[in-house]
N, CA, C and O atoms as a Maestro MAE file, in Angstrom:
{
 s_m_m2io_version
 :::
 2.0.0
}

f_m_ct {
 s_m_title
 :::
 protein
 m_atom[260] {
  # First column is atom index #
  i_m_mmod_type
  r_m_x_coord
  r_m_y_coord
  r_m_z_coord
  i_m_residue_number
  s_m_chain_name
  s_m_pdb_residue_name
  s_m_pdb_atom_name
  i_m_atomic_number
  :::
  1 25 31.198 -0.885 13.577 1 A "MET " " N  " 7
  2 3 30.325 -1.831 12.886 1 A "MET " " CA " 6
  3 2 29.011 -1.132 12.548 1 A "MET " " C  " 6
  4 15 28.396 -0.504 13.410 1 A "MET " " O  " 8
  5 25 28.594 -1.243 11.316 2 A "SER " " N  " 7
  6 3 27.348 -0.642 10.853 2 A "SER " " CA " 6
  7 2 26.168 -1.530 11.217 2 A "SER " " C  " 6
  8 15 26.253 -2.756 11.152 2 A "SER " " O  " 8
  9 25 25.068 -0.895 11.601 3 A "THR " " N  " 7
  10 3 23.872 -1.668 11.931 3 A "THR " " CA " 6
  11 2 22.851 -1.638 10.805 3 A "THR " " C  " 6
  12 15 21.783 -2.239 10.923 3 A "THR " " O  " 8
  13 25 23.162 -0.945 9.712 4 A "GLY " " N  " 7
  14 3 22.246 -0.907 8.576 4 A "GLY " " CA " 6
  15 2 22.330 -2.171 7.756 4 A "GLY " " C  " 6
  16 15 23.037 -3.114 8.109 4 A "GLY " " O  " 8
  17 25 21.598 -2.181 6.653 5 A "PHE " " N  " 7
  18 3 21.543 -3.362 5.790 5 A "PHE " " CA " 6
  19 2 22.921 -3.734 5.253 5 A "PHE " " C  " 6
  20 15 23.290 -4.908 5.258 5 A "PHE " " O  " 8
  21 25 23.680 -2.751 4.793 6 A "LYS " " N  " 7
  22 3 25.024 -3.049 4.262 6 A "LYS " " CA " 6
  23 2 25.922 -3.657 5.333 6 A "LYS " " C  " 6
  24 15 26.711 -4.559 5.052 6 A "LYS " " O  " 8
  25 25 25.801 -3.164 6.552 7 A "GLY " " N  " 7
  26 3 26.566 -3.740 7.649 7 A "GLY " " CA " 6
  27 2 26.141 -5.170 7.944 7 A "GLY " " C  " 6
  28 15 26.975 -6.033 8.219 7 A "GLY " " O  " 8
  29 25 24.838 -5.413 7.885 8 A "LYS " " N  " 7
  30 3 24.333 -6.776 8.126 8 A "LYS " " CA " 6
  31 2 24.865 -7.754 7.090 8 A "LYS " " C  " 6
  32 15 25.279 -8.859 7.440 8 A "LYS " " O  " 8
  33 25 24.861 -7.362 5.810 9 A "ILE " " N  " 7
  34 3 25.306 -8.322 4.790 9 A "ILE " " CA " 6
  35 2 26.817 -8.512 4.828 9 A "ILE " " C  " 6
  36 15 27.319 -9.528 4.349 9 A "ILE " " O  " 8
  37 25 27.549 -7.553 5.390 10 A "ARG " " N  " 7
  38 3 28.993 -7.728 5.552 10 A "ARG " " CA " 6
  39 2 29.327 -8.635 6.730 10 A "ARG " " C  " 6
  40 15 30.317 -9.365 6.690 10 A "ARG " " O  " 8
  41 25 28.513 -8.592 7.769 11 A "ASN " " N  " 7
  42 3 28.878 -9.229 9.033 11 A "ASN " " CA " 6
  43 2 28.026 -10.420 9.444 11 A "ASN " " C  " 6
  44 15 28.408 -11.159 10.351 11 A "ASN " " O  " 8
  45 25 26.906 -10.621 8.814 12 A "ASP " " N  " 7
  46 3 25.997 -11.674 9.245 12 A "ASP " " CA " 6
  47 2 25.587 -12.551 8.065 12 A "ASP " " C  " 6
  48 15 25.727 -12.170 6.903 12 A "ASP " " O  " 8
  49 25 25.090 -13.706 8.390 13 A "ILE " " N  " 7
  50 3 24.448 -14.558 7.390 13 A "ILE " " CA " 6
  51 2 22.985 -14.161 7.371 13 A "ILE " " C  " 6
  52 15 22.322 -14.164 8.408 13 A "ILE " " O  " 8
  53 25 22.482 -13.820 6.199 14 A "LEU " " N  " 7
  54 3 21.087 -13.401 6.083 14 A "LEU " " CA " 6
  55 2 20.297 -14.418 5.286 14 A "LEU " " C  " 6
  56 15 20.776 -14.961 4.291 14 A "LEU " " O  " 8
  57 25 19.112 -14.661 5.727 15 A "LEU " " N  " 7
  58 3 18.175 -15.504 5.003 15 A "LEU " " CA " 6
  59 2 17.030 -14.618 4.571 15 A "LEU " " C  " 6
  60 15 16.304 -14.080 5.407 15 A "LEU " " O  " 8
  61 25 16.866 -14.465 3.276 16 A "LEU " " N  " 7
  62 3 15.783 -13.656 2.732 16 A "LEU " " CA " 6
  63 2 14.774 -14.600 2.106 16 A "LEU " " C  " 6
  64 15 15.128 -15.454 1.292 16 A "LEU " " O  " 8
  65 25 13.529 -14.445 2.486 17 A "ASP " " N  " 7
  66 3 12.503 -15.359 2.027 17 A "ASP " " CA " 6
  67 2 11.279 -14.571 1.612 17 A "ASP " " C  " 6
  68 15 10.982 -13.519 2.179 17 A "ASP " " O  " 8
  69 25 10.595 -15.066 0.652 18 A "GLY " " N  " 7
  70 3 9.347 -14.458 0.216 18 A "GLY " " CA " 6
  71 2 8.224 -14.858 1.153 18 A "GLY " " C  " 6
  72 15 8.299 -14.610 2.357 18 A "GLY " " O  " 8
  73 25 7.221 -15.454 0.629 19 A "ALA " " N  " 7
  74 3 6.063 -15.955 1.371 19 A "ALA " " CA " 6
  75 2 5.172 -14.849 1.907 19 A "ALA " " C  " 6
  76 15 4.219 -15.135 2.631 19 A "ALA " " O  " 8
  77 25 5.449 -13.599 1.575 20 A "PHE " " N  " 7
  78 3 4.598 -12.502 2.004 20 A "PHE " " CA " 6
  79 2 3.200 -12.664 1.415 20 A "PHE " " C  " 6
  80 15 2.202 -12.538 2.125 20 A "PHE " " O  " 8
  81 25 3.134 -12.940 0.128 21 A "GLY " " N  " 7
  82 3 1.854 -13.129 -0.543 21 A "GLY " " CA " 6
  83 2 1.107 -14.341 -0.032 21 A "GLY " " C  " 6
  84 15 -0.119 -14.323 0.081 21 A "GLY " " O  " 8
  85 25 1.845 -15.396 0.277 22 A "THR " " N  " 7
  86 3 1.230 -16.600 0.829 22 A "THR " " CA " 6
  87 2 0.580 -16.291 2.168 22 A "THR " " C  " 6
  88 15 -0.552 -16.697 2.434 22 A "THR " " O  " 8
  89 25 1.304 -15.574 2.999 23 A "TYR " " N  " 7
  90 3 0.757 -15.194 4.297 23 A "TYR " " CA " 6
  91 2 -0.467 -14.288 4.103 23 A "TYR " " C  " 6
  92 15 -1.501 -14.496 4.738 23 A "TYR " " O  " 8
  93 25 -0.350 -13.301 3.241 24 A "ALA " " N  " 7
  94 3 -1.459 -12.374 2.998 24 A "ALA " " CA " 6
  95 2 -2.703 -13.119 2.525 24 A "ALA " " C  " 6
  96 15 -3.818 -12.801 2.939 24 A "ALA " " O  " 8
  97 25 -2.511 -14.101 1.668 25 A "SER " " N  " 7
  98 3 -3.662 -14.825 1.127 25 A "SER " " CA " 6
  99 2 -4.386 -15.632 2.198 25 A "SER " " C  " 6
  100 15 -5.561 -15.962 2.034 25 A "SER " " O  " 8
  101 25 -3.707 -15.950 3.281 26 A "LYS " " N  " 7
  102 3 -4.336 -16.697 4.375 26 A "LYS " " CA " 6
  103 2 -5.133 -15.802 5.322 26 A "LYS " " C  " 6
  104 15 -5.750 -16.287 6.271 26 A "LYS " " O  " 8
  105 25 -5.117 -14.500 5.060 27 A "LEU " " N  " 7
  106 3 -5.821 -13.566 5.939 27 A "LEU " " CA " 6
  107 2 -7.231 -13.262 5.463 27 A "LEU " " C  " 6
  108 15 -7.853 -12.316 5.945 27 A "LEU " " O  " 8
  109 25 -7.740 -14.041 4.536 28 A "GLY " " N  " 7
  110 3 -9.108 -13.871 4.070 28 A "GLY " " CA " 6
  111 2 -9.287 -12.675 3.156 28 A "GLY " " C  " 6
  112 15 -10.205 -11.876 3.342 28 A "GLY " " O  " 8
  113 25 -8.421 -12.551 2.178 29 A "LEU " " N  " 7
  114 3 -8.499 -11.427 1.241 29 A "LEU " " CA " 6
  115 2 -9.751 -11.516 0.387 29 A "LEU " " C  " 6
  116 15 -10.193 -12.604 0.017 29 A "LEU " " O  " 8
  117 25 -10.311 -10.365 0.083 30 A "GLU " " N  " 7
  118 3 -11.486 -10.290 -0.779 30 A "GLU " " CA " 6
  119 2 -11.097 -9.671 -2.110 30 A "GLU " " C  " 6
  120 15 -10.168 -8.866 -2.179 30 A "GLU " " O  " 8
  121 25 -11.799 -10.042 -3.155 31 A "GLU " " N  " 7
  122 3 -11.481 -9.586 -4.510 31 A "GLU " " CA " 6
  123 2 -11.404 -8.069 -4.619 31 A "GLU " " C  " 6
  124 15 -10.541 -7.540 -5.320 31 A "GLU " " O  " 8
  125 25 -12.299 -7.366 -3.932 32 A "ASP " " N  " 7
  126 3 -12.311 -5.908 -4.060 32 A "ASP " " CA " 6
  127 2 -11.126 -5.234 -3.369 32 A "ASP " " C  " 6
  128 15 -10.912 -4.038 -3.566 32 A "ASP " " O  " 8
  129 25 -10.355 -5.962 -2.569 33 A "PHE " " N  " 7
  130 3 -9.133 -5.412 -1.980 33 A "PHE " " CA " 6
  131 2 -8.090 -5.105 -3.049 33 A "PHE " " C  " 6
  132 15 -7.185 -4.301 -2.823 33 A "PHE " " O  " 8
  133 25 -8.214 -5.745 -4.217 34 A "PHE " " N  " 7
  134 3 -7.191 -5.641 -5.258 34 A "PHE " " CA " 6
  135 2 -7.499 -4.579 -6.302 34 A "PHE " " C  " 6
  136 15 -6.737 -4.436 -7.259 34 A "PHE " " O  " 8
  137 25 -8.561 -3.846 -6.159 35 A "GLY " " N  " 7
  138 3 -8.874 -2.738 -7.056 35 A "GLY " " CA " 6
  139 2 -8.891 -3.103 -8.522 35 A "GLY " " C  " 6
  140 15 -8.494 -2.300 -9.367 35 A "GLY " " O  " 8
  141 25 -9.346 -4.306 -8.838 36 A "GLY " " N  " 7
  142 3 -9.401 -4.741 -10.229 36 A "GLY " " CA " 6
  143 2 -8.124 -5.406 -10.718 36 A "GLY " " C  " 6
  144 15 -8.062 -5.853 -11.864 36 A "GLY " " O  " 8
  145 25 -7.105 -5.479 -9.870 37 A "TYR " " N  " 7
  146 3 -5.831 -6.123 -10.219 37 A "TYR " " CA " 6
  147 2 -5.743 -7.452 -9.467 37 A "TYR " " C  " 6
  148 15 -4.996 -7.583 -8.497 37 A "TYR " " O  " 8
  149 25 -6.506 -8.419 -9.925 38 A "THR " " N  " 7
  150 3 -6.651 -9.686 -9.221 38 A "THR " " CA " 6
  151 2 -5.307 -10.271 -8.798 38 A "THR " " C  " 6
  152 15 -4.414 -10.479 -9.620 38 A "THR " " O  " 8
  153 25 -5.188 -10.530 -7.509 39 A "GLY " " N  " 7
  154 3 -3.995 -11.173 -6.969 39 A "GLY " " CA " 6
  155 2 -2.781 -10.278 -6.831 39 A "GLY " " C  " 6
  156 15 -1.714 -10.761 -6.452 39 A "GLY " " O  " 8
  157 25 -2.902 -9.002 -7.122 40 A "CYS " " N  " 7
  158 3 -1.769 -8.075 -7.038 40 A "CYS " " CA " 6
  159 2 -1.557 -7.666 -5.577 40 A "CYS " " C  " 6
  160 15 -2.164 -6.713 -5.089 40 A "CYS " " O  " 8
  161 25 -0.692 -8.398 -4.901 41 A "MET " " N  " 7
  162 3 -0.459 -8.158 -3.480 41 A "MET " " CA " 6
  163 2 0.054 -6.741 -3.219 41 A "MET " " C  " 6
  164 15 -0.221 -6.176 -2.160 41 A "MET " " O  " 8
  165 25 0.784 -6.166 -4.154 42 A "GLU " " N  " 7
  166 3 1.302 -4.809 -3.977 42 A "GLU " " CA " 6
  167 2 0.171 -3.790 -3.812 42 A "GLU " " C  " 6
  168 15 0.330 -2.788 -3.114 42 A "GLU " " O  " 8
  169 25 -0.969 -4.049 -4.455 43 A "TYR " " N  " 7
  170 3 -2.102 -3.123 -4.369 43 A "TYR " " CA " 6
  171 2 -2.644 -3.028 -2.949 43 A "TYR " " C  " 6
  172 15 -3.279 -2.037 -2.589 43 A "TYR " " O  " 8
  173 25 -2.397 -4.043 -2.152 44 A "LEU " " N  " 7
  174 3 -2.867 -4.024 -0.767 44 A "LEU " " CA " 6
  175 2 -2.239 -2.876 0.026 44 A "LEU " " C  " 6
  176 15 -2.794 -2.448 1.038 44 A "LEU " " O  " 8
  177 25 -1.097 -2.379 -0.423 45 A "SER " " N  " 7
  178 3 -0.480 -1.228 0.245 45 A "SER " " CA " 6
  179 2 -1.394 -0.010 0.190 45 A "SER " " C  " 6
  180 15 -1.362 0.835 1.085 45 A "SER " " O  " 8
  181 25 -2.208 0.081 -0.859 46 A "PHE " " N  " 7
  182 3 -3.149 1.186 -1.008 46 A "PHE " " CA " 6
  183 2 -4.505 0.870 -0.385 46 A "PHE " " C  " 6
  184 15 -5.089 1.698 0.314 46 A "PHE " " O  " 8
  185 25 -4.993 -0.335 -0.647 47 A "SER " " N  " 7
  186 3 -6.354 -0.673 -0.231 47 A "SER " " CA " 6
  187 2 -6.457 -1.162 1.214 47 A "SER " " C  " 6
  188 15 -7.467 -0.920 1.874 47 A "SER " " O  " 8
  189 25 -5.431 -1.843 1.709 48 A "ARG " " N  " 7
  190 3 -5.469 -2.415 3.058 48 A "ARG " " CA " 6
  191 2 -4.119 -2.273 3.757 48 A "ARG " " C  " 6
  192 15 -3.488 -3.275 4.093 48 A "ARG " " O  " 8
  193 25 -3.675 -1.044 3.977 49 A "PRO " " N  " 7
  194 3 -2.389 -0.866 4.652 49 A "PRO " " CA " 6
  195 2 -2.370 -1.506 6.041 49 A "PRO " " C  " 6
  196 15 -1.301 -1.835 6.556 49 A "PRO " " O  " 8
  197 25 -3.524 -1.681 6.639 50 A "ASP " " N  " 7
  198 3 -3.596 -2.348 7.940 50 A "ASP " " CA " 6
  199 2 -3.129 -3.792 7.857 50 A "ASP " " C  " 6
  200 15 -2.466 -4.285 8.770 50 A "ASP " " O  " 8
  201 25 -3.475 -4.479 6.758 51 A "LEU " " N  " 7
  202 3 -3.014 -5.861 6.585 51 A "LEU " " CA " 6
  203 2 -1.506 -5.916 6.367 51 A "LEU " " C  " 6
  204 15 -0.826 -6.792 6.902 51 A "LEU " " O  " 8
  205 25 -0.990 -4.982 5.583 52 A "ILE " " N  " 7
  206 3 0.452 -4.936 5.336 52 A "ILE " " CA " 6
  207 2 1.189 -4.711 6.652 52 A "ILE " " C  " 6
  208 15 2.183 -5.381 6.931 52 A "ILE " " O  " 8
  209 25 0.707 -3.773 7.460 53 A "ALA " " N  " 7
  210 3 1.327 -3.506 8.765 53 A "ALA " " CA " 6
  211 2 1.247 -4.737 9.662 53 A "ALA " " C  " 6
  212 15 2.204 -5.058 10.367 53 A "ALA " " O  " 8
  213 25 0.111 -5.424 9.635 54 A "ARG " " N  " 7
  214 3 -0.049 -6.626 10.463 54 A "ARG " " CA " 6
  215 2 0.943 -7.711 10.066 54 A "ARG " " C  " 6
  216 15 1.545 -8.350 10.929 54 A "ARG " " O  " 8
  217 25 1.115 -7.920 8.771 55 A "ILE " " N  " 7
  218 3 2.034 -8.957 8.292 55 A "ILE " " CA " 6
  219 2 3.463 -8.632 8.730 55 A "ILE " " C  " 6
  220 15 4.170 -9.499 9.244 55 A "ILE " " O  " 8
  221 25 3.883 -7.385 8.525 56 A "HIS " " N  " 7
  222 3 5.239 -6.999 8.942 56 A "HIS " " CA " 6
  223 2 5.406 -7.145 10.448 56 A "HIS " " C  " 6
  224 15 6.437 -7.624 10.920 56 A "HIS " " O  " 8
  225 25 4.404 -6.735 11.192 57 A "SER " " N  " 7
  226 3 4.457 -6.862 12.645 57 A "SER " " CA " 6
  227 2 4.559 -8.325 13.075 57 A "SER " " C  " 6
  228 15 5.324 -8.658 13.980 57 A "SER " " O  " 8
  229 25 3.792 -9.191 12.426 58 A "ASP " " N  " 7
  230 3 3.842 -10.618 12.748 58 A "ASP " " CA " 6
  231 2 5.219 -11.211 12.455 58 A "ASP " " C  " 6
  232 15 5.719 -12.033 13.222 58 A "ASP " " O  " 8
  233 25 5.828 -10.796 11.348 59 A "TYR " " N  " 7
  234 3 7.178 -11.274 11.021 59 A "TYR " " CA " 6
  235 2 8.181 -10.790 12.070 59 A "TYR " " C  " 6
  236 15 9.047 -11.556 12.492 59 A "TYR " " O  " 8
  237 25 8.074 -9.532 12.492 60 A "LEU " " N  " 7
  238 3 8.968 -9.019 13.530 60 A "LEU " " CA " 6
  239 2 8.759 -9.762 14.846 60 A "LEU " " C  " 6
  240 15 9.726 -10.107 15.526 60 A "LEU " " O  " 8
  241 25 7.500 -10.009 15.206 61 A "ASP " " N  " 7
  242 3 7.197 -10.748 16.422 61 A "ASP " " CA " 6
  243 2 7.768 -12.168 16.396 61 A "ASP " " C  " 6
  244 15 8.102 -12.739 17.433 61 A "ASP " " O  " 8
  245 25 7.870 -12.720 15.187 62 A "ALA " " N  " 7
  246 3 8.399 -14.077 15.039 62 A "ALA " " CA " 6
  247 2 9.925 -14.117 15.044 62 A "ALA " " C  " 6
  248 15 10.528 -15.190 14.994 62 A "ALA " " O  " 8
  249 25 10.549 -12.925 15.105 63 A "GLY " " N  " 7
  250 3 12.014 -12.888 15.216 63 A "GLY " " CA " 6
  251 2 12.745 -12.364 13.994 63 A "GLY " " C  " 6
  252 15 13.975 -12.330 13.986 63 A "GLY " " O  " 8
  253 25 12.029 -11.962 12.977 64 A "SER " " N  " 7
  254 3 12.695 -11.383 11.805 64 A "SER " " CA " 6
  255 2 13.266 -10.033 12.166 64 A "SER " " C  " 6
  256 15 12.741 -9.321 13.022 64 A "SER " " O  " 8
  257 25 14.366 -9.692 11.487 65 A "ASP " " N  " 7
  258 3 14.875 -8.337 11.660 65 A "ASP " " CA " 6
  259 2 15.226 -7.803 10.316 65 A "ASP " " C  " 6
  260 15 15.681 -6.665 10.204 65 A "ASP " " O  " 8
  :::
 }
 m_bond[259] {
  # First column is bond index #
  i_m_from
  i_m_to
  i_m_order
  :::
  1 1 2 1
  2 2 3 1
  3 3 4 2
  4 3 5 1
  5 5 6 1
  6 6 7 1
  7 7 8 2
  8 7 9 1
  9 9 10 1
  10 10 11 1
  11 11 12 2
  12 11 13 1
  13 13 14 1
  14 14 15 1
  15 15 16 2
  16 15 17 1
  17 17 18 1
  18 18 19 1
  19 19 20 2
  20 19 21 1
  21 21 22 1
  22 22 23 1
  23 23 24 2
  24 23 25 1
  25 25 26 1
  26 26 27 1
  27 27 28 2
  28 27 29 1
  29 29 30 1
  30 30 31 1
  31 31 32 2
  32 31 33 1
  33 33 34 1
  34 34 35 1
  35 35 36 2
  36 35 37 1
  37 37 38 1
  38 38 39 1
  39 39 40 2
  40 39 41 1
  41 41 42 1
  42 42 43 1
  43 43 44 2
  44 43 45 1
  45 45 46 1
  46 46 47 1
  47 47 48 2
  48 47 49 1
  49 49 50 1
  50 50 51 1
  51 51 52 2
  52 51 53 1
  53 53 54 1
  54 54 55 1
  55 55 56 2
  56 55 57 1
  57 57 58 1
  58 58 59 1
  59 59 60 2
  60 59 61 1
  61 61 62 1
  62 62 63 1
  63 63 64 2
  64 63 65 1
  65 65 66 1
  66 66 67 1
  67 67 68 2
  68 67 69 1
  69 69 70 1
  70 70 71 1
  71 71 72 2
  72 71 73 1
  73 73 74 1
  74 74 75 1
  75 75 76 2
  76 75 77 1
  77 77 78 1
  78 78 79 1
  79 79 80 2
  80 79 81 1
  81 81 82 1
  82 82 83 1
  83 83 84 2
  84 83 85 1
  85 85 86 1
  86 86 87 1
  87 87 88 2
  88 87 89 1
  89 89 90 1
  90 90 91 1
  91 91 92 2
  92 91 93 1
  93 93 94 1
  94 94 95 1
  95 95 96 2
  96 95 97 1
  97 97 98 1
  98 98 99 1
  99 99 100 2
  100 99 101 1
  101 101 102 1
  102 102 103 1
  103 103 104 2
  104 103 105 1
  105 105 106 1
  106 106 107 1
  107 107 108 2
  108 107 109 1
  109 109 110 1
  110 110 111 1
  111 111 112 2
  112 111 113 1
  113 113 114 1
  114 114 115 1
  115 115 116 2
  116 115 117 1
  117 117 118 1
  118 118 119 1
  119 119 120 2
  120 119 121 1
  121 121 122 1
  122 122 123 1
  123 123 124 2
  124 123 125 1
  125 125 126 1
  126 126 127 1
  127 127 128 2
  128 127 129 1
  129 129 130 1
  130 130 131 1
  131 131 132 2
  132 131 133 1
  133 133 134 1
  134 134 135 1
  135 135 136 2
  136 135 137 1
  137 137 138 1
  138 138 139 1
  139 139 140 2
  140 139 141 1
  141 141 142 1
  142 142 143 1
  143 143 144 2
  144 143 145 1
  145 145 146 1
  146 146 147 1
  147 147 148 2
  148 147 149 1
  149 149 150 1
  150 150 151 1
  151 151 152 2
  152 151 153 1
  153 153 154 1
  154 154 155 1
  155 155 156 2
  156 155 157 1
  157 157 158 1
  158 158 159 1
  159 159 160 2
  160 159 161 1
  161 161 162 1
  162 162 163 1
  163 163 164 2
  164 163 165 1
  165 165 166 1
  166 166 167 1
  167 167 168 2
  168 167 169 1
  169 169 170 1
  170 170 171 1
  171 171 172 2
  172 171 173 1
  173 173 174 1
  174 174 175 1
  175 175 176 2
  176 175 177 1
  177 177 178 1
  178 178 179 1
  179 179 180 2
  180 179 181 1
  181 181 182 1
  182 182 183 1
  183 183 184 2
  184 183 185 1
  185 185 186 1
  186 186 187 1
  187 187 188 2
  188 187 189 1
  189 189 190 1
  190 190 191 1
  191 191 192 2
  192 191 193 1
  193 193 194 1
  194 194 195 1
  195 195 196 2
  196 195 197 1
  197 197 198 1
  198 198 199 1
  199 199 200 2
  200 199 201 1
  201 201 202 1
  202 202 203 1
  203 203 204 2
  204 203 205 1
  205 205 206 1
  206 206 207 1
  207 207 208 2
  208 207 209 1
  209 209 210 1
  210 210 211 1
  211 211 212 2
  212 211 213 1
  213 213 214 1
  214 214 215 1
  215 215 216 2
  216 215 217 1
  217 217 218 1
  218 218 219 1
  219 219 220 2
  220 219 221 1
  221 221 222 1
  222 222 223 1
  223 223 224 2
  224 223 225 1
  225 225 226 1
  226 226 227 1
  227 227 228 2
  228 227 229 1
  229 229 230 1
  230 230 231 1
  231 231 232 2
  232 231 233 1
  233 233 234 1
  234 234 235 1
  235 235 236 2
  236 235 237 1
  237 237 238 1
  238 238 239 1
  239 239 240 2
  240 239 241 1
  241 241 242 1
  242 242 243 1
  243 243 244 2
  244 243 245 1
  245 245 246 1
  246 246 247 1
  247 247 248 2
  248 247 249 1
  249 249 250 1
  250 250 251 1
  251 251 252 2
  252 251 253 1
  253 253 254 1
  254 254 255 1
  255 255 256 2
  256 255 257 1
  257 257 258 1
  258 258 259 1
  259 259 260 2
  :::
 }
}
């Protein structure tokens, strides 16, 4: 049995959900975090990688895999 993503979709029921941006917006984002790309959550990977890591960590702590 594979433990990678392909193995998971073959053997398990997966629920994929967005809400990443919703969660990020609740962390008190400031306009200058977006480097002139207002609301571009992807830009946070460059400007605030700490927030991105925190969000992923929080999802893992909540039981996501």
